[in-house]
C-alpha positions as CSV (number, residue, x, y, z in Angstrom):
1,M,19.6,-5.7,-24.9
2,E,17.5,-7.7,-27.7
3,S,17.1,-6.1,-31.2
4,S,13.9,-4.0,-32.1
5,T,14.5,-4.1,-35.5
6,Q,11.3,-4.0,-37.6
7,V,10.4,-6.4,-39.7
8,T,9.5,-4.8,-43.2
9,K,7.9,-8.1,-44.8
10,S,4.1,-8.7,-45.6
11,I,2.3,-10.9,-44.4
12,S,-1.0,-12.6,-45.3
13,L,-3.8,-14.1,-42.6
14,R,-6.3,-15.2,-45.4
15,A,-5.7,-19.1,-43.7
16,Y,-7.3,-17.4,-41.1
17,G,-10.1,-16.2,-42.8
18,I,-8.6,-12.6,-42.7
19,D,-8.7,-11.1,-46.8
20,H,-7.2,-8.0,-46.4
21,D,-3.7,-6.5,-46.6
22,R,-4.0,-3.9,-43.4
23,I,-1.8,-5.6,-41.6
24,N,0.8,-4.4,-39.7
25,Y,3.6,-7.4,-39.1
26,Q,6.3,-7.5,-36.6
27,L,6.0,-3.5,-35.8
28,T,8.8,-2.6,-33.2
29,P,7.6,-1.5,-29.6
30,D,8.5,2.1,-30.8
31,A,6.2,1.5,-33.7
32,L,3.5,0.2,-31.5
33,Q,3.6,3.3,-29.0
34,E,3.3,6.0,-32.0
35,S,0.4,4.1,-33.2
36,T,-0.9,3.6,-29.9
37,L,-0.8,7.7,-29.1
38,A,-1.6,8.6,-32.4
39,N,-5.2,6.3,-32.4
40,D,-5.6,8.4,-28.9
41,M,-5.5,4.6,-27.1
42,G,-2.7,5.7,-24.3
43,K,-0.8,8.5,-23.1
44,E,2.9,8.7,-22.4
45,T,4.4,9.2,-19.0
46,D,7.2,11.9,-18.0
47,N,10.0,9.3,-18.6
48,G,8.3,8.2,-21.8
49,T,6.2,5.1,-20.8
50,L,3.3,4.0,-22.5
51,A,0.5,4.0,-20.0
52,I,-3.2,2.5,-21.5
53,N,-6.6,1.8,-19.8
54,T,-7.7,-1.7,-20.4
55,G,-11.9,-0.5,-20.3
56,K,-14.3,-2.3,-18.2
57,F,-11.8,-5.6,-17.4
58,T,-8.7,-4.6,-15.4
59,G,-8.1,-8.3,-14.6
60,R,-9.3,-11.7,-16.1
61,S,-12.6,-12.9,-15.5
62,P,-12.1,-16.4,-14.6
63,K,-16.1,-17.3,-15.4
64,D,-16.1,-16.3,-18.8
65,R,-13.0,-18.5,-19.4
66,F,-13.8,-22.0,-21.7
67,I,-12.3,-24.9,-23.0
68,V,-13.7,-26.5,-26.2
69,E,-14.8,-30.0,-25.2
70,D,-13.5,-32.4,-27.7
71,E,-11.6,-35.9,-28.6
72,I,-8.8,-34.4,-27.0
73,T,-9.6,-32.9,-23.5
74,K,-13.4,-34.3,-22.8
75,D,-11.8,-37.4,-20.9
76,K,-8.4,-35.4,-19.4
77,I,-9.8,-32.2,-18.6
78,W,-10.8,-31.2,-15.0
79,W,-14.3,-29.9,-15.9
80,G,-16.3,-27.6,-13.2
81,D,-16.6,-24.2,-12.3
82,I,-12.7,-23.2,-13.5
83,N,-12.7,-25.5,-16.4
84,I,-16.0,-24.5,-18.5
85,P,-16.7,-26.6,-21.5
86,F,-17.6,-25.1,-24.8
87,S,-19.0,-27.1,-27.9
88,P,-16.6,-27.3,-30.6
89,E,-20.0,-25.8,-33.0
90,N,-20.2,-22.9,-30.7
91,F,-16.8,-22.3,-31.1
92,D,-16.8,-22.3,-34.8
93,A,-19.7,-20.1,-35.3
94,L,-18.0,-17.4,-32.8
95,Y,-14.6,-17.5,-34.3
96,N,-16.4,-17.0,-37.6
97,K,-18.3,-13.7,-36.3
98,V,-15.1,-12.7,-34.8
99,I,-13.2,-13.1,-38.1
100,S,-15.7,-11.2,-40.0
101,Y,-15.3,-8.3,-37.5
102,L,-11.5,-8.1,-37.7
103,N,-12.0,-8.3,-41.3
104,G,-13.1,-4.6,-41.4
105,K,-10.0,-3.7,-38.9
106,E,-6.4,-2.5,-39.4
107,L,-4.4,-5.4,-37.5
108,Y,-1.2,-6.1,-35.8
109,V,0.5,-9.5,-35.8
110,R,3.4,-10.6,-33.7
111,D,5.3,-14.1,-34.4
112,A,6.8,-15.2,-31.1
113,Y,7.2,-17.9,-29.0
114,A,6.8,-19.8,-25.3
115,C,9.2,-21.8,-23.3
116,A,12.9,-20.8,-23.5
117,Q,13.8,-24.6,-23.6
118,A,14.3,-25.4,-27.2
119,D,13.1,-28.9,-27.1
120,Y,10.0,-27.5,-25.3
121,R,9.4,-24.5,-28.0
122,M,6.1,-23.4,-29.3
123,N,5.5,-21.2,-31.9
124,I,2.9,-18.4,-31.7
125,R,1.0,-16.0,-33.7
126,V,-0.7,-13.2,-32.1
127,I,-3.4,-11.4,-34.2
128,N,-4.1,-8.1,-32.0
129,E,-7.2,-5.9,-33.0
130,Y,-5.3,-2.9,-31.0
131,P,-1.5,-1.8,-31.2
132,W,-0.8,-2.0,-27.7
133,S,-2.4,-5.4,-26.9
134,N,0.5,-6.3,-29.9
135,M,3.2,-4.8,-27.8
136,F,2.3,-6.6,-24.8
137,A,2.5,-9.8,-26.8
138,Y,6.0,-8.3,-27.8
139,N,6.8,-7.4,-24.0
140,M,5.9,-11.0,-22.8
141,F,6.5,-13.9,-25.2
142,L,10.1,-14.5,-26.7
143,R,11.1,-12.7,-29.3
144,P,12.6,-14.9,-32.5
145,T,15.8,-13.3,-34.4
146,E,14.9,-12.4,-38.3
147,D,16.8,-15.7,-39.4
148,E,14.1,-17.4,-36.9
149,L,11.5,-15.3,-38.6
150,R,12.3,-16.8,-42.1
151,G,9.7,-19.7,-42.4
152,F,8.2,-19.3,-39.3
153,D,5.5,-21.9,-38.7
154,P,3.1,-20.9,-36.1
155,E,1.8,-23.7,-33.8
156,W,-0.8,-21.9,-31.8
157,T,-2.5,-18.9,-32.7
158,V,-3.9,-16.1,-30.3
159,V,-6.8,-14.2,-31.8
160,N,-7.3,-11.1,-29.4
161,A,-10.5,-8.8,-30.7
162,P,-11.3,-6.5,-27.7
163,G,-14.0,-4.5,-29.5
164,F,-16.1,-7.8,-30.5
165,L,-18.9,-8.4,-28.2
166,A,-20.6,-11.8,-28.3
167,D,-24.2,-12.4,-27.7
168,P,-24.7,-14.8,-25.1
169,S,-27.9,-16.1,-26.2
170,A,-26.4,-16.9,-29.5
171,D,-23.1,-17.7,-28.8
172,G,-23.1,-19.8,-25.9
173,T,-21.1,-17.4,-23.7
174,R,-21.4,-16.3,-20.1
175,Q,-21.6,-12.7,-20.8
176,E,-20.3,-10.2,-23.9
177,N,-16.3,-11.1,-22.9
178,F,-14.8,-14.3,-23.3
179,A,-11.4,-16.3,-23.5
180,I,-11.8,-19.9,-24.9
181,L,-9.0,-22.5,-25.6
182,N,-9.1,-24.8,-28.8
183,F,-6.8,-27.8,-28.5
184,T,-7.8,-29.1,-31.7
185,R,-7.3,-26.2,-33.7
186,K,-4.8,-24.8,-31.6
187,I,-6.3,-21.2,-31.3
188,A,-6.7,-19.1,-28.2
189,L,-9.8,-16.7,-29.2
190,I,-10.2,-14.0,-26.8
191,G,-12.9,-11.0,-27.2
192,G,-14.8,-8.4,-25.1
193,T,-12.4,-7.3,-22.6
194,G,-9.1,-5.4,-23.5
195,Y,-7.4,-6.9,-20.0
196,T,-3.8,-8.0,-21.7
197,G,-3.0,-10.3,-19.2
198,E,-6.2,-12.9,-20.8
199,I,-3.4,-13.3,-24.1
200,K,-0.3,-14.6,-22.0
201,K,-2.7,-16.8,-19.6
202,G,-4.6,-18.0,-22.8
203,I,-0.9,-20.1,-23.9
204,F,0.1,-20.5,-20.1
205,S,-3.4,-22.6,-19.7
206,A,-2.5,-24.4,-22.8
207,L,0.9,-25.1,-21.9
208,N,-0.4,-26.4,-18.6
209,F,-2.4,-28.9,-20.1
210,I,0.2,-30.0,-22.8
211,L,3.3,-30.1,-21.1
212,P,2.4,-32.9,-18.0
213,V,0.1,-34.8,-20.8
214,F,2.4,-34.9,-23.4
215,K,6.0,-34.1,-22.4
216,D,6.6,-35.1,-18.6
217,T,6.8,-31.7,-17.7
218,L,5.6,-30.1,-14.6
219,P,4.2,-26.4,-15.4
220,M,4.4,-24.0,-12.8
221,H,2.7,-20.7,-11.7
222,C,6.1,-19.4,-10.1
223,S,8.7,-16.9,-10.5
224,A,12.4,-18.4,-10.4
225,N,16.0,-17.1,-10.0
226,V,19.3,-18.7,-9.6
227,G,22.3,-17.8,-7.1
228,E,26.1,-17.8,-8.1
229,D,26.7,-21.2,-7.6
230,G,24.0,-22.3,-10.1
231,D,21.3,-23.2,-7.3
232,T,17.7,-22.4,-8.6
233,A,15.3,-21.3,-6.4
234,I,11.5,-21.2,-7.2
235,F,8.5,-18.8,-6.0
236,F,5.2,-20.3,-5.8
237,G,2.4,-17.4,-4.8
238,L,-0.9,-16.0,-6.6
239,S,-0.9,-12.1,-7.4
240,G,-0.1,-9.7,-4.8
241,T,2.1,-12.4,-2.8
242,G,5.5,-11.1,-4.1
243,K,6.4,-13.6,-6.7
244,T,8.0,-10.7,-9.0
245,T,9.1,-8.5,-6.3
246,L,11.2,-11.6,-4.0
247,S,12.6,-13.0,-7.2
248,T,13.8,-10.0,-8.7
249,D,16.9,-10.0,-6.7
250,P,20.0,-8.0,-6.9
251,H,22.2,-11.1,-5.3
252,R,20.7,-13.6,-7.8
253,R,20.1,-13.7,-11.9
254,L,16.3,-13.9,-12.6
255,I,15.1,-16.8,-14.5
256,G,11.4,-15.1,-14.8
257,D,8.7,-14.0,-12.8
258,D,6.0,-15.8,-13.3
259,E,5.2,-19.0,-15.7
260,H,7.9,-22.0,-15.6
261,G,8.3,-25.7,-16.6
262,W,10.5,-28.0,-14.6
263,T,11.6,-30.9,-16.9
264,K,12.3,-34.7,-16.1
265,E,15.9,-33.5,-17.3
266,N,15.9,-31.3,-13.7
267,T,15.8,-28.3,-15.6
268,V,13.8,-25.2,-15.0
269,F,12.7,-23.0,-18.1
270,N,10.6,-19.5,-18.5
271,F,7.9,-19.5,-20.7
272,E,7.9,-16.1,-21.2
273,G,9.9,-13.1,-22.6
274,G,8.9,-10.7,-20.2
275,C,7.4,-9.7,-16.8
276,Y,3.9,-8.6,-15.8
277,A,4.4,-7.1,-12.3
278,K,1.7,-5.2,-10.1
279,V,2.9,-1.6,-9.4
280,I,0.5,-0.8,-6.1
281,D,2.3,1.5,-4.2
282,L,5.5,0.6,-6.0
283,S,8.4,2.6,-4.8
284,K,12.3,3.1,-6.1
285,E,13.0,2.5,-2.2
286,N,11.9,-0.9,-1.9
287,E,11.4,-2.3,-5.4
288,P,14.6,-0.5,-7.3
289,E,14.8,-3.6,-10.0
290,I,11.1,-3.0,-10.9
291,Y,10.8,0.6,-10.8
292,G,14.0,0.9,-13.1
293,A,12.1,-1.3,-15.6
294,I,9.5,1.0,-15.9
295,K,10.8,3.0,-18.9
296,K,9.9,3.3,-22.6
297,G,9.1,-0.1,-23.9
298,A,6.9,-1.3,-21.0
299,I,3.2,-0.8,-20.8
300,L,1.4,0.6,-17.9
301,E,-1.9,-0.4,-17.0
302,N,-4.8,1.6,-15.2
303,V,-2.5,4.0,-13.5
304,I,-3.0,7.4,-12.8
305,L,-0.7,10.4,-14.2
306,D,-0.8,14.0,-12.5
307,D,-0.7,17.0,-14.7
308,K,2.9,16.5,-15.4
309,R,2.8,13.0,-16.9
310,A,4.2,11.5,-13.1
311,V,2.4,8.2,-12.5
312,D,0.8,8.0,-9.0
313,F,1.7,4.5,-7.8
314,A,-0.7,5.0,-5.0
315,D,-3.6,5.7,-6.7
316,T,-6.1,2.9,-6.9
317,S,-9.4,4.8,-8.4
318,I,-9.5,2.5,-11.4
319,T,-8.6,-0.5,-9.8
320,Q,-6.0,-2.1,-7.2
321,N,-4.6,-4.3,-9.9
322,T,-2.7,-1.2,-11.8
323,R,0.1,-3.4,-13.4
324,V,3.2,-3.0,-16.0
325,S,4.7,-5.2,-18.4
326,Y,8.3,-4.8,-20.1
327,P,10.5,-7.4,-21.8
328,I,12.8,-9.3,-19.3
329,Y,15.9,-7.2,-20.7
330,H,14.9,-4.2,-19.1
331,I,16.3,-5.8,-15.8
332,D,20.0,-5.9,-15.8
333,N,20.5,-8.8,-13.6
334,I,19.1,-11.7,-15.7
335,L,20.0,-15.4,-16.7
336,E,20.5,-15.7,-20.5
337,P,19.0,-18.0,-21.9
338,S,16.2,-18.2,-19.2
339,M,16.7,-21.6,-17.9
340,G,18.4,-23.0,-14.8
341,T,19.2,-26.7,-12.9
342,N,19.3,-28.1,-9.9
343,P,16.6,-26.6,-7.8
344,K,17.1,-26.5,-4.1
345,N,14.8,-24.1,-2.9
346,I,11.0,-23.6,-3.2
347,F,9.1,-21.0,-1.4
348,F,5.4,-20.8,-1.0
349,L,4.3,-17.4,-0.7
350,T,1.0,-16.2,1.4
351,A,-0.1,-13.0,1.9
352,D,-2.3,-14.1,5.3
353,A,-4.6,-11.1,6.1
354,F,-5.3,-13.2,9.3
355,G,-2.1,-12.5,10.6
356,V,-1.7,-16.0,12.0
357,L,0.6,-17.8,9.7
358,P,4.7,-17.7,10.9
359,P,6.6,-15.2,8.5
360,I,9.0,-18.4,7.6
361,S,8.3,-22.0,8.0
362,K,10.2,-25.1,7.1
363,L,7.6,-27.5,5.5
364,T,8.2,-31.6,5.6
365,P,7.1,-33.3,2.0
366,S,4.0,-34.1,3.2
367,Q,3.1,-30.7,4.3
368,A,4.4,-29.2,1.1
369,A,2.3,-31.3,-1.0
370,Y,-0.8,-30.0,1.3
371,H,-0.3,-26.1,0.7
372,F,0.7,-26.9,-2.5
373,I,-2.5,-28.4,-3.4
374,S,-4.5,-25.3,-1.0
375,G,-3.0,-22.7,-2.6
376,Y,-3.8,-20.4,0.5
377,T,-3.6,-16.7,0.4
378,A,-6.2,-13.9,1.7
379,K,-8.4,-11.3,0.2
380,V,-8.3,-7.9,2.2
381,A,-11.4,-5.8,3.0
382,G,-11.9,-3.4,-0.1
383,T,-10.3,-5.3,-2.9
384,E,-14.0,-6.8,-3.7
385,A,-17.6,-5.6,-3.5
386,G,-18.9,-6.9,0.1
387,V,-15.3,-8.0,1.2
388,V,-15.5,-6.2,4.7
389,E,-12.7,-8.7,6.5
390,P,-10.1,-10.8,5.7
391,V,-11.6,-13.8,3.5
392,P,-9.7,-17.1,3.1
393,S,-8.6,-17.5,-0.8
394,F,-7.5,-20.8,-2.0
395,S,-6.4,-21.7,-5.7
396,A,-5.1,-25.2,-6.1
397,C,-1.7,-25.4,-7.1
398,F,-1.4,-21.4,-7.0
399,G,-3.0,-21.2,-10.0
400,A,-5.9,-22.7,-10.3
401,P,-7.8,-21.1,-12.7
402,F,-5.3,-21.7,-15.3
403,M,-4.8,-25.7,-14.5
404,P,-6.8,-28.0,-17.0
405,L,-6.1,-31.3,-15.5
406,H,-6.8,-32.2,-11.8
407,P,-4.9,-30.3,-9.0
408,T,-3.5,-33.5,-7.6
409,V,-1.9,-34.5,-11.2
410,Y,0.5,-31.3,-10.7
411,A,0.7,-32.2,-6.8
412,E,2.3,-35.8,-7.6
413,M,4.8,-34.8,-10.2
414,L,5.9,-31.8,-7.9
415,S,6.1,-34.4,-5.4
416,K,7.9,-36.6,-6.9
417,K,10.3,-34.0,-8.0
418,M,11.1,-32.7,-4.9
419,T,11.8,-36.2,-3.6
420,A,14.2,-36.6,-6.2
421,S,16.0,-33.4,-6.0
422,G,16.3,-33.1,-2.0
423,V,14.9,-29.2,-2.2
424,N,13.9,-28.1,0.8
425,V,10.1,-26.3,0.8
426,W,9.2,-23.1,2.8
427,L,6.3,-21.2,3.7
428,V,6.7,-17.8,3.6
429,N,3.9,-15.2,4.8
430,T,4.1,-11.9,3.0
431,G,1.2,-10.9,4.8
432,W,0.0,-9.3,8.0
433,T,2.0,-9.5,11.6
434,G,0.6,-8.2,15.0
435,G,-3.0,-8.6,14.0
436,P,-5.4,-9.4,11.5
437,Y,-5.7,-6.8,8.2
438,G,-7.2,-3.5,10.2
439,V,-4.9,-4.4,13.4
440,G,-1.7,-5.1,12.7
441,T,0.9,-4.0,9.8
442,R,2.1,-6.0,6.7
443,M,5.0,-7.7,6.9
444,K,8.3,-5.7,6.1
445,L,10.0,-6.1,2.6
446,K,13.5,-5.9,4.3
447,Y,12.3,-8.8,6.8
448,T,11.1,-11.1,4.0
449,R,14.1,-10.8,1.7
450,A,16.2,-11.4,4.7
451,M,14.5,-14.5,5.9
452,I,14.7,-15.8,2.0
453,H,18.1,-14.9,2.0
454,A,18.9,-16.9,5.2
455,A,17.0,-19.9,3.7
456,L,19.1,-19.9,0.7
457,S,22.5,-19.3,2.5
458,G,21.8,-22.4,4.7
459,E,21.7,-19.5,7.9
460,L,18.4,-20.6,9.3
461,G,20.1,-24.0,10.2
462,L,19.5,-27.5,10.2
463,Y,16.0,-28.8,11.7
464,T,16.5,-29.3,15.2
465,Y,14.5,-28.8,18.5
466,D,16.9,-25.8,19.6
467,T,16.6,-24.4,15.9
468,Y,13.0,-24.2,15.4
469,H,9.9,-24.4,16.7
470,I,6.6,-26.1,15.8
471,H,3.5,-24.2,15.5
472,S,1.2,-25.4,18.0
473,V,-1.7,-24.9,15.8
474,F,-0.6,-25.5,11.9
475,G,2.3,-28.0,12.7
476,V,5.1,-26.5,10.3
477,A,8.4,-25.6,11.7
478,Q,9.2,-21.9,12.3
479,P,12.6,-20.9,12.9
480,R,13.3,-19.4,16.6
481,E,16.5,-17.1,15.2
482,C,16.7,-15.6,11.9
483,P,20.0,-12.8,11.0
484,G,18.2,-9.5,9.9
485,V,15.0,-10.1,11.5
486,P,13.8,-9.5,15.1
487,T,13.1,-12.7,17.5
488,S,9.5,-11.5,18.2
489,V,8.6,-11.1,14.6
490,L,9.3,-14.9,13.7
491,S,6.6,-15.8,16.3
492,P,3.4,-14.6,15.0
493,R,1.4,-15.2,18.0
494,A,3.9,-13.1,20.2
495,T,3.2,-10.3,17.9
496,W,-0.4,-10.3,18.9
497,N,0.2,-9.9,22.7
498,N,-3.4,-11.6,22.9
499,D,-3.1,-15.1,23.0
500,D,-7.0,-15.6,23.1
501,A,-7.5,-13.5,20.0
502,Y,-4.5,-15.0,18.1
503,Y,-5.5,-18.5,18.9
504,K,-9.3,-18.1,17.8
505,T,-8.3,-16.6,14.6
506,A,-5.7,-19.3,13.8
507,F,-8.0,-22.0,14.4
508,K,-10.6,-19.7,12.6
509,L,-8.0,-20.1,9.6
510,T,-7.7,-23.8,10.2
511,N,-11.2,-24.6,10.0
512,A,-11.2,-22.7,6.3
513,F,-8.0,-24.9,5.5
514,R,-10.2,-28.5,6.1
515,E,-13.3,-27.3,4.7
516,N,-11.4,-26.3,1.5
517,F,-9.2,-29.4,1.2
518,K,-12.7,-31.8,1.5
519,K,-12.9,-31.8,-2.2
520,F,-9.6,-33.2,-2.8
521,E,-10.1,-36.0,-0.1
522,S,-10.7,-38.7,-2.1
523,Y,-7.7,-38.2,-4.4
524,A,-5.1,-37.4,-1.6
525,N,-3.4,-40.1,0.1
526,E,-2.9,-40.2,3.9
527,E,0.4,-38.8,4.0
528,I,-0.7,-35.8,1.8
529,R,-4.1,-35.5,4.6
530,R,-1.6,-35.4,7.4
531,G,0.2,-32.4,5.9
532,G,-2.4,-30.0,6.6
533,P,-3.8,-28.6,10.4
534,Q,-4.4,-30.9,12.6
535,R,-6.7,-29.3,15.2
536,Y,-9.7,-28.0,14.9
537,A,-11.6,-25.1,16.8
538,F,-14.5,-26.0,19.0
């Protein structure tokens, strides 16, 4: 376990324009939890875990994420609806307003770093208005030793002011909340939102620009673990597809659950020092490692407590995006330091609410590139206003909101690394079987785990006509048998018991894939285009 010894030295923020001394520097998690409770900003659960409410925003606000358009970024960023430009002049004026606001507040400051591999380390200073936001930074970033804190020189600064509300007409924002990256000043400026994920995603987005442009390293929105033989497995997937759950495996050591780099030396390193997991419907039986990590030192977000202070993980009355953050050492079976080598298997996770994709299939290199650029999952009814049936959701590279460069830049880097390392790539559907959402059922976690273990161990066998079937619509190779999984489950069509309905829905999804891919066609070569579904619905 890492030390949580409190550093007693003081620190000045005058270089940032903050001229008072009411600064709490490098407080321990216990001290930050006590401050949160004393200020009536949270509650303690029956086992001592801190539970807080993030306020109006219980998730990210992608339309309020900006990047300053300057000499560093103007010719490199993929500008558009995802990467929205912000002028340097507006940034400077807004930064000064936020600093003026923080000058009247008691503040919480933490020095930390990102990137577990020393050659890629980024020192970070986090300045928080709220104690629980600073505790989140302790959990999620890597923690320097006391020796490393002596003479600590921050490269990037996160300024986090949830209580500050912007004036869109004067400040150039869309509404009162904002998250802005400035690569010249190396500042992530966040205001108007208490959602803690904006803190870590700000640094993740910065690294997604810095690593490929300056370090020839692929940044990945993925989890990763390593087996007894040193083989690294990588799990890509959007929120709710199982990245954290499936990488947290008692038989393999966890590298990290969300953000990694893959270097030219063929190492994989964690950006973070903690995990940020969804806890909707969490149970000790299905996810014992994550359940066990929720203890004092963790932070639960937007959950409901009963009158005995026990958490009701099924209650989504505040949000479906209930979360927990915890330092990675809350998981017993971790790899230290958080670095792996020799990637052998990559899993693309999708929660297909249409229920038509196979539960696991093996991808060719062209299919892998196509599905990586597509980044498919599905929204289910009730998750957003107006969503009454499954809706395809595509996020390039399984993390478009955090990718400042054009998706094909990341896809080409991944393709080269896959080819060079001879990695196996699998598409795994953690979504529905036996029909779409509302008709079928969610794939059993024990089956998904069994399929992944079989892929990792080689038990799914060599790719031959006898062992695999080529899906007639999606063109992917689905295994005919898998240890621990009923054969009928491996064929999505067979689980429907209605071929007409199955193919009608499958063609509907293939057309959604093709429509989404149109914006990438001019950048993708013929081999990648052939990796997608080749049949249309008529």
